[in-house]
N, C-alpha and C positions, 0 to 999 in steps of 0.2 A: 336445220341439218337433219333432225330426226325424221321429218316427213320425207326428205330425199332418200334416206335409207329405207324407210317403209315402202315408198313408191318403187324403189329398185327391187325390193324383195317380191313385189307383185309383178315385176317384169316391165315396168315403165322405164323409159330412158329419160331421166331427168337430171338436172344440174341446178346449181345455185349461183346467182350473182347478187352480191349484197354490197351496194355502193356505200362507202364510208362517208363520203361527203356529197352534197347536192350541187356544189359549185367547185370546179366546173363539172357539169353533168357528163357522165360517161357515154355520150351519144355514139361516138365512134365504136366503142367496144360493144355496145348493145346492137348497133347496126351489123357488126361483124358476126355476132352470135345469131342474130335474126336470120341471116343468110344460111345458117347451118341447122336451124331447129324447125320443128313443125308447129310450135306455139309457145307463147309466153304467158305465164300467170304472174301478175303483179300482186303481191301480198303486202298489205300495209296496215299500220295501226292508226288509220284515219280514213277519211272519205275519198282518198285517191289523189293525194298531192302530186305524186310522181307519175300517175297513170298517163296523162296527156304527153308528158315528156318522153315516156317510153314509146307511146304510139308514134310520136313524131320521129323518134330515132329508128323505129322498126320500118317505117315507110311502107306499110302494107305487105312486107315480105312474108309474114305469117300472122295468124290470129293472135290478138292480145286480149286477155281476159283479166278480170279484177276480183279480188276478195279482200275485204277490209273489215276491221273491227274498230269501232270508235270508243272513246272514253278510257283509253289506256289499257284496254283489254287485249291481251296477247292472243293472236290467232293460234289455235292448237292444231297439232298434226292431224288429228281425226276430223277436224273441220276443213283443213286444206286439201287433204287427200282426195275427197270426192271431186273437187274442182280440177285437180290434176287428171283424174281418170276421165272426167267429162271432156276436158281439153284434148286428151289423147284420142278419145273416140271421135271427136269432132274433126281432128286434124288428119285422120286416116283416109 
């Protein structure tokens, strides 16, 4: 949520979807959002467990990018923000 606030102060239009459970996977909700956004950044504390599920749900409607940290390391806002900025530039 911190990185969302920081990105918005920089003029980026960003939001956050944080699935609470992996089953059932929120494919329908992700597909609905993918039709309205310019890109999706999947941020995980692993090597991308949900990445392919997100790509399948998005069905090519927008670019999907990934940033992950393994070993229980929490991704920090200052690490995520450059990826959001890059995705924004790419999607314009």
